[in-house]
C-alpha positions in Angstrom: -8.1 -3.2 -9.8 -7.8 -3.4 -13.4 -10.0 -1.9 -16.0 -12.3 -4.6 -17.6 -12.7 -2.5 -20.9 -8.7 -2.1 -21.3 -8.4 -5.7 -20.8 -11.3 -6.6 -23.4 -9.7 -4.3 -26.1 -6.1 -4.8 -25.5 -6.0 -8.4 -23.9 -2.5 -8.9 -25.6 -0.8 -6.4 -23.8 -2.6 -7.1 -20.8 -1.3 -10.5 -20.9 2.3 -9.4 -21.8 2.5 -7.1 -18.9 1.2 -9.6 -16.6 3.6 -12.3 -17.7 6.4 -9.7 -16.6 5.3 -10.8 -13.1 5.0 -14.4 -13.6 1.2 -14.4 -14.5 0.9 -15.4 -18.2 -2.8 -15.7 -20.0 -4.7 -14.0 -17.4 -7.2 -12.2 -19.7 -8.7 -15.7 -21.0 -10.2 -16.3 -17.5 -11.2 -12.9 -16.8 -12.6 -12.4 -20.5 -14.7 -15.6 -20.4 -16.6 -14.6 -17.1 -16.8 -11.3 -18.7 -18.4 -12.8 -21.5 -20.7 -14.8 -19.3 -21.8 -11.8 -17.6 -22.5 -9.7 -20.4 -24.5 -12.3 -22.2 -26.9 -12.4 -19.0 -27.2 -9.0 -19.1 -28.2 -9.0 -22.9 -30.4 -11.9 -22.2 -32.4 -10.0 -19.3 -32.6 -6.8 -21.5 -34.2 -8.9 -24.0 -36.4 -10.5 -22.0 -37.7 -7.1 -20.2 -38.0 -5.8 -24.0 -40.7 -9.1 -24.5 -42.6 -8.6 -21.0 -43.0 -4.9 -22.1 -44.2 -5.7 -25.1 -46.7 -8.3 -23.8 -47.6 -5.9 -20.7 -49.1 -3.4 -23.5 -50.7 -5.9 -25.6 -52.5 -7.6 -22.0 -55.1 -4.9 -21.9 -55.6 -4.6 -25.7 -56.6 -8.1 -25.7 -58.8 -7.8 -22.7 -60.6 -4.9 -24.2 -61.5 -6.7 -27.5 -62.8 -9.8 -25.3 -59.9 -12.2 -26.4 -59.9 -13.9 -23.1 -57.9 -17.0 -24.7 -55.0 -14.2 -25.9 -55.6 -12.3 -22.7 -54.4 -15.6 -20.6 -51.7 -16.3 -22.7 -50.1 -12.7 -22.5 -50.5 -12.4 -18.8 -48.7 -15.9 -18.3 -46.0 -14.6 -20.6 -45.7 -11.4 -18.6 -45.3 -13.3 -15.3 -42.8 -16.0 -16.9 -40.6 -13.3 -18.3 -40.8 -11.8 -14.9 -39.3 -14.9 -13.4 -36.9 -15.3 -16.2 -35.7 -11.6 -15.9 -35.0 -12.2 -12.1 -33.4 -15.0 -12.6 -31.0 -13.7 -15.1 -30.2 -10.8 -13.2 -29.4 -13.1 -10.4 -27.0 -14.8 -12.6 -25.6 -11.9 -14.3 -24.8 -10.6 -10.5 -23.2 -13.7 -9.5 -20.9 -13.4 -12.5 -19.9 -9.7 -11.6 -19.2 -10.8 -8.4 -16.8 -13.4 -9.6 -15.3 -11.2 -12.1 -14.6 -8.4 -9.3 -13.1 -11.1 -7.0 -10.7 -12.1 -10.0 -9.8 -8.8 -10.6 -9.3 -7.7 -7.2 -6.9 -10.6 -6.7 -4.8 -9.9 -10.0 -1.4 -7.3 -9.2 -0.9 -4.1 -10.6 0.8 -3.9 -14.1 4.2 -3.1 -14.1 5.9 0.1 -16.1 7.9 -0.7 -19.0 11.3 0.7 -17.3 10.7 -1.6 -14.2 13.5 -4.4 -14.2 12.4 -7.7 -15.4 13.3 -10.3 -12.7 12.3 -13.4 -10.3 13.3 -11.9 -7.0 15.5 -9.5 -5.0 18.8 -10.7 -6.8 17.4 -9.0 -10.0 16.7 -5.8 -8.1 18.8 -2.7 -9.9 21.2 -0.3 -8.3 20.0 3.4 -9.0 22.8 5.2 -6.9 24.5 5.3 -3.4 25.1 8.1 -0.8 27.8 8.2 2.0 30.4 6.0 2.8 29.7 3.3 5.3 31.7 4.1 8.8 35.5 2.3 9.3 35.7 0.9 12.5 39.2 0.0 14.2 36.8 -2.7 16.3 34.2 -5.3 15.1 30.7 -3.5 15.0 28.1 -4.9 17.1 24.3 -5.3 16.3 22.0 -3.0 17.7 20.6 -5.3 20.7 24.3 -6.2 21.6 25.2 -2.5 22.1 25.9 -1.7 25.9 24.3 1.9 25.2 21.0 0.2 25.0 21.1 -2.3 27.8 18.2 -1.8 29.6 16.6 0.8 27.3 15.7 -1.6 24.7 14.4 -4.8 26.6 12.5 -7.6 24.3 12.2 -10.1 27.4 9.6 -7.6 29.4 7.8 -7.1 26.0 7.6 -11.0 25.4 5.8 -11.2 28.7 3.5 -8.6 27.8 3.0 -9.5 24.3 5.0 -12.5 22.7 7.7 -12.3 20.5 8.7 -9.8 18.0 7.5 -7.0 20.2 10.0 -4.6 22.1 9.7 -2.3 25.1 11.8 1.1 24.6 12.8 3.0 27.5 15.1 5.8 28.8 17.5 7.5 26.0 16.8 5.1 23.8 13.1 5.9 23.7 13.5 9.2 23.7 16.0 9.0 20.5 13.2 6.9 18.9 10.8 9.6 19.6 13.0 12.3 18.2 13.7 10.4 14.9 9.8 10.3 14.2 9.3 14.4 15.1 12.6 15.2 13.5 11.1 13.2 9.9 7.9 14.9 10.6 9.1 18.3 10.7 11.2 17.9 7.9 8.6 16.6 5.6 6.3 19.4 6.8 8.7 22.1 7.0 10.8 21.2 3.8 9.0 18.7 1.7 5.5 20.4 1.5 3.4 17.7 3.1 0.5 18.1 5.0 0.5 16.5 8.4 -2.2 14.1 9.1 -3.3 12.1 12.3 -5.5 9.0 11.0 -7.3 6.0 12.9 -5.0 2.8 13.7 -8.3 0.9 13.2 -10.2 0.8 9.6 -13.4 -0.7 8.2 -12.6 -3.4 5.8 -13.2 -1.3 2.8 -10.5 0.7 3.2 -7.9 -2.2 3.3 -9.8 -3.2 0.0 -9.1 0.1 -1.1 -5.3 -0.2 -0.9 -5.0 -3.7 -1.6 -4.2 -5.1 1.5 -7.5 -7.3 1.3 -8.7 -9.7 -0.2 -5.5 -11.4 -1.1 -3.2 -10.2 2.1 -5.5 -10.5 4.9 -3.4 -13.1 6.8 -0.4 -10.1 7.0 -2.8 -8.2 9.0 -4.7 -8.1 12.3 -8.4 -8.3 12.5 -10.4 -7.5 15.7 -13.3 -9.7 17.1 -15.7 -6.9 15.7 -14.4 -6.7 12.1 -12.1 -3.8 12.3 -8.7 -3.9 11.0 -5.3 -2.7 12.7 -3.4 -0.6 9.9 -0.1 -2.4 8.5 1.0 1.3 7.4 -1.0 4.8 7.3 -0.8 4.4 3.7 -4.6 2.7 4.4 -5.9 5.6 6.1 -4.2 8.8 4.3 -4.9 7.2 0.4 -8.4 6.2 1.7 -8.9 10.1 2.4 -9.7 10.7 -0.9 -12.0 7.3 -1.6 -15.4 7.9 -3.0 -14.5 11.7 -4.0 -14.9 13.8 -7.1 -11.8 16.0 -6.8 -11.3 19.4 -8.8 -8.2 19.2 -10.9 -7.0 22.2 -9.1 -6.9 20.3 -5.7 -4.1 18.2 -7.2 -1.4 17.1 -6.0 -2.2 16.4 -2.4 0.9 15.3 -0.4 0.2 13.8 3.1 2.4 12.4 6.0 1.4 10.8 9.3 3.2 8.9 12.3 1.5 6.1 13.4 1.5 2.8 14.8 1.5 0.0 12.5 1.0 -3.7 12.9 1.8 -6.8 10.9 1.4 -10.4 11.5 4.3 -10.9 9.7 3.0 -14.1 8.0 5.4 -16.4 6.4 8.7 -14.8 7.9 9.2 -17.5 10.6 12.9 -17.5 11.4 13.8 -14.1 9.7 15.4 -11.4 11.6 14.3 -12.6 14.7 17.1 -11.1 16.8 16.3 -7.7 17.7 13.8 -5.0 16.6 14.2 -5.4 12.9 10.9 -7.4 12.3 8.1 -6.3 14.5 4.7 -7.1 15.0 3.9 -3.5 16.3 6.3 -0.8 15.0 6.4 3.1 14.1 6.7 4.7 10.5 6.1 8.1 9.3 4.4 7.6 5.9 4.3 9.9 3.0 1.0 9.6 0.3 0.7 11.4 -2.8 -2.5 12.0 -4.7 -1.9 13.2 -8.2 -2.9 14.0 -11.8 -2.1 10.9 -13.8 0.3 12.7 -16.4 2.5 13.6 -13.1 2.4 10.5 -11.1 5.9 9.2 -12.5 7.6 12.4 -11.7 6.2 12.3 -8.3 8.0 9.0 -7.8 11.1 10.2 -8.1 10.0 13.2 -5.9 8.7 10.9 -2.8 12.1 8.9 -3.2 14.1 12.2 -2.9 12.2 13.2 0.1 13.1 10.0 1.8 16.5 10.1 0.7 16.8 13.4 2.1 16.2 12.3 5.7 19.0 9.6 5.7 21.4 12.4 4.2 20.5 14.8 7.2 21.1 11.9 9.6 24.6 11.1 7.7 23.6 7.5 7.1 24.8 5.9 4.2 22.4 4.2 1.9 21.8 2.8 -1.7 18.6 3.2 -3.5 17.4 0.4 -6.0 14.6 -0.5 -8.3 12.7 -3.5 -7.5 12.3 -6.1 -10.5 9.0 -7.3 -11.4 9.2 -10.5 -9.3 10.0 -8.4 -6.1 7.5 -5.4 -6.4 4.4 -5.1 -4.1 1.0 -6.1 -5.2 -0.2 -2.7 -5.8 2.8 -0.9 -7.4 3.8 -0.3 -11.0 7.1 0.8 -10.0 9.0 0.7 -6.6 12.1 2.5 -5.4 13.5 0.7 -2.2 16.2 2.6 0.3 18.5 0.4 2.0 20.6 1.9 4.8 23.9 0.6 5.9 23.8 -1.5 9.1 27.3 -2.3 10.2 26.6 -4.8 12.6 25.0 -6.9 9.7 27.8 -5.5 7.5 25.1 -4.9 4.7 22.4 -2.5 3.6 18.6 -3.1 4.6 15.3 -1.7 3.5 14.4 1.2 5.4 12.1 2.8 2.9 9.6 1.8 -0.3 8.2 4.3 -2.7 5.7 3.3 -4.9 3.6 4.6 -7.9 0.5 2.7 -8.0 -1.2 4.5 -11.0 -5.1 4.0 -10.9 -4.9 0.6 -9.4 -5.9 1.7 -6.0 -8.2 4.8 -7.3 -10.2 2.1 -9.2 -10.7 0.2 -6.1 -11.6 3.4 -4.0 -13.5 5.1 -6.6 -11.4 8.2 -6.3 -11.8 10.5 -9.3 -10.9 14.2 -10.2 -13.1 16.3 -12.6 -10.6 17.8 -15.3 -10.4 21.6 -15.9 -10.5 21.5 -19.3 -13.8 19.6 -19.0 -15.0 16.1 -19.9 -15.6 13.1 -17.7 -14.0 12.3 -14.3 -11.2 10.3 -14.1 -9.4 8.5 -12.1 -6.4 10.0 -9.7 -3.2 8.5 -9.4 -1.8 7.1 -6.2 1.8 6.9 -4.5 3.0 5.9 -1.0 6.4 5.7 0.7 8.1 5.3 4.0 9.8 8.4 5.0 11.0 6.5 7.4 10.4 3.3 9.2 11.5 4.9 12.8 12.5 1.7 14.2 14.7 0.7 11.3 16.4 4.3 11.6 17.1 4.0 15.0 18.7 0.6 14.3 20.9 2.3 11.5 21.8 5.7 14.1 22.8 3.0 16.7 24.9 1.1 14.7 26.5 3.7 12.5 27.4 5.8 15.6 28.7 2.9 17.9 32.1 3.5 19.6 34.6 1.0 21.1 33.3 1.6 24.2 29.6 0.7 23.9 28.4 4.4 23.5 26.7 6.0 20.8 27.5 8.9 19.0 24.1 10.5 17.7 23.4 12.5 14.4 24.3 16.3 14.6 20.8 16.9 12.9 19.0 15.3 15.9 20.2 17.8 18.4 17.0 20.3 18.4 14.8 17.3 19.5 17.0 15.9 21.9 17.8 19.2 24.0 21.4 19.4 22.4 22.7 16.1 23.4 25.3 14.3 21.2 25.5 10.9 22.5 24.2 8.1 24.4 26.8 6.7 26.8 28.0 2.9 27.7 25.5 3.4 30.7 22.6 4.3 28.7 22.2 8.1 29.5 22.0 11.0 27.2 24.7 13.4 27.4 
């Protein structure tokens, strides 16, 4: 959420930044509501001062036997009481309008975030690895002989409907191994703290990280009002909600492996084949809570943590900076990592790392106390996939495929799959 004081003091800069996201002139409506709210508050304070002054005179009028004055002052006190209540209620309504408006406005992009309308305007930063050359036409993951029976969409549809999958046997084991490999790498080499969080959260947690109110249709809500998390960014970031931390506590770096749930609203017809886009999936998430002066460098660090996983697995990738038109609601700058999928002959997103500045912290009221003294300040938050487990499985299967339908597995996975090196065309680990 945005700082109303900043908008008041620098409306032109605020408008210029939002115009880069296709929202020109946003400050006018915000400041009009803010002015109405402040006017109501000032009027209520003035009425309260008049009531206080009249209240003091009531007793004096009665003491001197001025009955007419006493009655007039007492009526004025009552009138002012009703006026104050009305003005405070009106100010409260304006405040709610202002909050609702600010909650629906996206974050301001950094100056070095590329300007653009959509993904075609994203800017490539670097590439790593060389896409494998096959002497046969590579297949998509769901076509490989090695996964037949181990990646069951038909049974999953019977159980839950479309965009679900049932994994079993070797495929399920490799999927689990990938998650464990990611977690152990982040904990042992990248200095993140392993965390196991709920997948059901209260509404305020979703509000805190920006999934609500604007994107409620993208997530699932239970009949009791709880929400299934679309990513453990929600739970990991909200660990610091409502806290004033000591500066020495920063940075905090968390990682969690969790189930994630997304309705995929608006994505009908996209990536319906295979398990690229599912309603339920698993992800190893990274979240950092930092000092404001160090959040930008933390984005680069987080991006390298995600890239390192792919490099260990030998999976070619490219890293891009998202343009203003393709960037998420809460981000100021985002690095997407796209892994090479031979079956589609293209790079597809497998991680998205974003720095949010104090945007989420203001919504969560998460602050820190500077060591040098002074008022508490808002922390900065970042989040990133480290990685999407299902998409990583797809990449491992497609990049390691052989002409006979078997799959050669990355050497780095060996310790997590008992030293096995391949999935045979019959679906067995060996």
